C-alpha angles and dihedrals in degrees: 000000000000094000091051090049092051092049092046092051092049092050095046099031095132090061100041104031133062120240090255093059093042089054091049090048091052092047098045101032104030091155089069091064092053120080096233092047092049090048091051090048093052091048091048093049091045091053092048089053090049090056094057093075130225130097096264092051090047093055093044091047092050091047094049091047091051091050088054092050092048091050089051093050093045089050091053092050094048092048090050093048094047091048089052087056090059088067089088087070096201117184119240094264095052092043090054091050091050090046093052091046091062096040091095097175092046090232093138091244136073121238120208094275094049090046092055092052093047092050091046090052087056092052105265130107123202130201119222092262092047090050090055091053092044088055090051090050099045103033103083097174095044095232093131095250134089115228121204090250091054091048094046093048090055094041093053090053096249092120124119098200097118095093 
């Protein structure tokens, strides 16, 4: 029960936690906001549940472990797809022009729809699950949008998301 509650809180933290606690969670458990860290956490929790014994715990443990493995595999695919997109090797000025072209609401940041179209224009397509992972990778301040600075930081290879 406790493990399920912890996983639910982490997945729906924006709805059940105040900004203060979310900031503390990001600061103290950064690995949970990275796809590989989240995958490892799911596998760890799944294995702990498996150790409790009983058929129900076994099934839940296997399911949770498989979810962790799927998150890990999706993360690898997204990182590979995004790295392929870097093959265009645009300079900062052209990258900024491209970024602004797809920032349809002129907010200075891309939402998920705008990000998908930008990525597609650079030769990469993302599924819905891959988009979710890409947002986790690129969105450093966890506001649900990708600023040009966040995108540029990643594009120039200065990112630290391979955790």
